[in-house]
C-alpha positions as CSV (number, residue, x, y, z in Angstrom):
1,M,116.7,75.1,207.6
2,S,119.8,76.6,208.8
3,K,122.5,75.6,210.9
4,S,121.5,78.2,213.7
5,S,117.9,76.9,213.5
6,L,118.8,73.2,213.3
7,F,121.5,73.9,216.5
8,S,118.6,75.5,218.1
9,R,116.0,72.9,217.7
10,L,118.7,70.1,219.1
11,R,119.0,72.4,222.2
12,S,115.3,72.1,222.9
13,P,114.1,68.5,224.7
14,E,112.1,68.3,221.1
15,G,114.7,68.5,219.2
16,R,116.5,66.0,221.1
17,Q,113.4,63.6,220.8
18,E,113.1,64.3,217.0
19,L,116.6,63.1,216.8
20,I,116.2,59.9,218.8
21,D,113.1,59.1,216.9
22,R,114.8,59.7,213.5
23,L,117.3,57.1,214.4
24,H,115.0,54.6,216.5
25,P,114.6,51.6,213.6
26,R,110.8,52.7,213.4
27,G,112.3,56.3,212.6
28,L,114.4,54.7,209.7
29,L,111.6,52.8,208.5
30,Y,110.0,56.2,207.8
31,R,112.6,57.7,206.2
32,S,112.8,54.9,204.0
33,Y,109.0,55.1,203.1
34,E,109.8,59.2,202.7
35,G,112.6,58.0,200.2
36,R,110.3,56.2,198.7
37,L,107.8,58.8,198.0
38,T,110.3,61.2,196.7
39,A,111.8,58.7,194.4
40,E,108.5,58.4,193.2
41,L,107.3,62.1,192.1
42,D,107.1,62.9,188.9
43,R,109.3,66.0,188.7
44,D,108.0,67.1,185.7
45,R,104.7,67.7,187.4
46,L,105.6,69.7,190.6
47,P,103.7,72.8,191.4
48,Q,106.8,75.8,191.2
49,H,104.1,77.5,193.9
50,V,103.0,76.2,197.0
51,A,100.8,78.2,199.9
52,V,100.1,76.4,203.2
53,M,97.9,77.5,205.8
54,A,99.3,76.5,209.0
55,D,97.0,75.4,211.0
56,G,96.3,73.5,215.0
57,N,99.5,75.4,216.7
58,R,96.8,76.1,219.1
59,R,95.7,72.5,219.2
60,W,98.6,71.0,219.2
61,A,99.8,73.2,222.2
62,R,96.9,72.4,224.4
63,L,96.9,68.4,223.6
64,N,100.6,68.4,224.0
65,A,101.8,70.8,226.6
66,P,98.6,70.9,228.8
67,G,98.9,73.9,231.0
68,Q,101.8,75.8,229.2
69,P,101.2,78.7,227.3
70,L,99.9,78.7,224.1
71,I,103.1,80.4,222.7
72,T,104.0,76.3,222.8
73,G,102.3,75.7,220.0
74,Y,103.4,78.9,218.2
75,R,107.1,78.1,219.0
76,A,106.6,74.8,217.3
77,G,104.2,75.7,214.1
78,A,106.9,78.8,214.0
79,D,109.7,75.8,213.5
80,K,107.9,73.5,211.3
81,L,107.3,76.0,209.3
82,R,111.2,76.8,208.7
83,D,111.6,72.9,208.1
84,F,108.8,73.8,205.6
85,C,110.6,76.3,203.6
86,G,113.5,73.7,203.6
87,W,111.6,70.8,202.0
88,C,109.9,72.9,199.2
89,D,113.6,74.0,198.2
90,E,115.0,70.5,198.5
91,S,111.9,69.8,196.1
92,G,112.8,72.5,193.3
93,I,109.6,74.4,194.9
94,G,110.5,78.3,193.8
95,R,107.7,79.9,195.5
96,V,106.4,79.8,199.1
97,T,103.6,81.7,200.5
98,L,103.1,81.1,204.7
99,W,100.1,82.3,206.4
100,V,100.6,82.8,209.8
101,L,98.8,85.4,210.8
102,S,95.0,86.7,209.8
103,T,93.3,89.6,210.2
104,D,90.5,88.2,212.1
105,N,93.3,86.6,214.5
106,L,95.1,89.9,215.2
107,Q,91.3,91.7,216.4
108,R,90.2,88.7,218.3
109,A,93.2,87.5,219.6
110,D,93.8,87.8,223.3
111,R,96.4,90.5,223.9
112,D,99.3,89.0,225.7
113,E,99.0,85.5,222.8
114,L,99.2,88.1,220.4
115,D,102.0,89.8,221.2
116,G,103.6,86.3,221.7
117,L,102.6,84.8,218.5
118,L,104.1,88.7,217.2
119,Q,107.3,88.2,218.9
120,V,107.2,84.4,217.4
121,I,106.6,85.5,213.7
122,G,109.7,88.3,214.0
123,D,111.9,85.9,215.0
124,M,111.2,83.3,212.3
125,V,111.0,85.7,209.6
126,T,114.5,87.1,210.8
127,D,115.7,83.4,210.8
128,L,114.5,83.0,207.7
129,A,116.0,86.0,205.8
130,T,119.8,84.8,207.2
131,H,119.4,82.0,204.8
132,P,122.0,83.5,201.8
133,N,119.7,83.0,198.2
134,W,115.6,83.3,200.1
135,R,114.1,86.2,198.9
136,V,111.5,86.9,202.2
137,Q,108.5,89.4,201.5
138,I,106.1,90.2,203.9
139,V,102.3,89.9,202.3
140,G,99.6,92.1,204.3
141,A,97.6,94.8,205.9
142,M,101.1,95.8,207.7
143,D,99.4,99.1,208.6
144,L,97.0,96.7,211.3
145,L,100.3,95.9,212.7
146,P,102.1,97.3,215.9
147,D,104.8,99.9,214.5
148,D,107.6,98.0,216.2
149,I,106.8,94.9,215.3
150,A,106.3,95.9,211.1
151,A,109.8,98.0,211.6
152,R,111.2,94.5,212.4
153,L,109.6,92.4,209.8
154,K,110.4,95.4,207.4
155,A,114.0,95.7,208.4
156,A,114.8,91.7,208.0
157,T,112.9,91.5,205.1
158,E,115.0,94.3,202.6
159,P,117.9,93.0,202.6
160,T,116.8,89.7,201.1
161,A,114.9,91.6,198.1
162,G,117.9,91.2,195.7
163,R,118.1,87.3,196.4
164,T,117.3,85.0,193.4
165,G,117.0,81.3,195.1
166,M,113.4,80.3,196.6
167,H,110.8,83.1,197.4
168,I,109.4,83.0,200.4
169,N,106.1,85.4,200.9
170,I,104.9,85.3,204.6
171,A,100.8,86.7,204.7
172,V,101.1,88.3,208.4
173,S,97.6,90.7,209.0
174,Y,96.5,88.7,206.2
175,G,92.9,88.6,205.0
176,G,91.6,87.9,201.7
177,R,88.8,90.6,202.2
178,H,91.3,93.0,203.0
179,E,93.6,92.4,200.2
180,L,90.9,92.9,197.7
181,R,90.0,96.4,199.6
182,D,94.2,98.1,199.6
183,A,93.9,96.7,196.1
184,F,91.2,98.7,194.8
185,R,91.8,101.6,196.9
186,S,95.8,101.6,195.2
187,L,93.9,101.1,191.9
188,L,91.7,104.4,192.1
189,A,94.4,106.3,193.2
190,E,96.7,105.3,190.8
191,E,93.6,106.2,188.0
192,A,92.5,109.5,190.2
193,E,96.3,110.4,189.6
194,K,96.1,110.1,186.0
195,G,93.0,112.1,185.3
196,T,90.6,108.9,185.3
197,T,87.2,109.4,186.1
198,L,84.8,106.6,188.1
199,A,82.9,106.6,184.9
200,E,85.6,106.1,182.5
201,L,87.3,103.4,184.8
202,A,84.1,101.6,185.2
203,T,83.6,100.9,181.1
204,T,87.7,100.1,181.2
205,L,88.6,98.5,184.0
206,E,90.2,94.6,183.5
207,I,91.4,91.8,185.5
208,E,94.9,92.2,184.9
209,Q,94.6,96.1,186.4
210,I,93.6,94.2,189.7
211,A,96.0,91.5,189.7
212,D,98.8,94.2,189.6
213,H,97.6,96.2,192.9
214,L,97.6,92.6,194.9
215,Y,100.1,91.8,198.0
216,T,101.4,89.5,195.8
217,K,101.7,91.4,192.0
218,G,103.6,90.0,189.5
219,Q,103.9,86.6,191.0
220,P,102.4,83.5,189.8
221,D,99.4,82.4,191.4
222,P,100.0,79.6,193.7
223,D,99.7,76.1,191.9
224,L,98.8,73.9,195.2
225,I,97.5,75.0,198.8
226,I,97.9,72.8,201.8
227,R,95.7,73.3,204.9
228,T,96.4,71.3,208.4
229,S,94.6,70.0,211.0
230,G,91.2,68.9,209.2
231,E,89.9,71.9,208.5
232,Q,88.3,72.6,204.6
233,R,87.7,76.0,203.5
234,V,90.2,78.5,202.7
235,S,88.8,81.2,205.7
236,G,89.6,83.4,202.7
237,F,93.0,83.1,201.9
238,L,94.5,84.2,198.5
239,I,91.1,84.9,197.3
240,W,92.0,86.4,193.6
241,Q,95.2,84.1,193.4
242,S,93.4,80.8,193.9
243,V,90.9,80.2,191.3
244,H,92.7,77.5,189.8
245,S,94.7,76.4,192.9
246,E,94.7,72.6,193.5
247,L,93.7,72.2,197.4
248,Y,95.4,69.5,199.5
249,F,93.5,69.0,203.2
250,C,96.2,67.0,206.2
251,E,94.3,66.1,209.0
252,A,97.6,66.8,211.3
253,L,97.8,69.4,213.7
254,W,100.3,71.9,211.8
255,P,102.9,71.0,214.2
256,D,102.7,67.8,213.5
257,F,102.9,68.0,210.1
258,R,105.6,65.7,208.5
259,R,108.2,65.6,205.5
260,V,106.4,62.3,204.6
261,D,102.8,64.7,204.9
262,F,104.2,67.1,202.8
263,L,105.8,64.3,199.9
264,R,102.0,62.9,200.2
265,A,100.6,66.6,199.2
266,L,103.1,67.0,196.4
267,R,102.1,63.1,194.8
268,S,98.3,64.0,195.0
269,F,99.1,67.4,193.1
270,T,100.9,65.5,190.4
271,Q,98.5,62.5,190.2
272,R,95.6,65.5,189.6
273,E,94.5,66.6,186.1
274,R,94.5,70.7,186.5
275,R,91.4,71.7,184.1
276,Y,91.6,75.5,184.9
277,G,87.8,75.8,184.6
278,R,87.6,73.9,180.9
């Protein structure tokens, strides 16, 4: 977490309470257990690309901030996403994909709620982009976003393009079917420019050609996908890329997801035998 994020957290009641909890004897025991989990991890088997479906922000708001607007849950979720990126970086994970807004949510959400959520996403992306080493990239159907939000995300992420540290994909206005649609549109347009006919393409098309037109083109597929809130489905997330991914489901609502939950997910991953369809 950046210094600015840390100070921002400590200015909030939730952040101050978190500090108190960590200094409480119970918190010290938790830290001891966290340290033991860290020490037990097989570093040679850690995933290099972790994706997360940060689910449960709305439910968290209803349970923990009754009577408050749902944006309270989105802000808490954004804070946790910043923490999550820090945990991944500390663990040597080189690539992270965070799903923060689906195309379904974009189409169904109440206008006021959506405006608030987009503001939270913009603030989070801007904050992540201030890290001197992290590259931040938006993956999703940017044309479906309001022009001002799309411009803000672009302005925040473009300066990070040359950074060589951890690569963070922000999946916003993302849907797996939309991604495949856009990939095929791009592929067909490219082949048409070359003069390739549909009949020719139908007989020569290879898997790698499709992969080269995905939002995440050129990137390795995720090794581990984490979903919180107890839901056990992928909901169209990274349909193409997740064919060999290991899945980990956690009962915690996303804002309640702790570093120890993250370490348990890593431990589970390192203990699995990956078969890659064999």
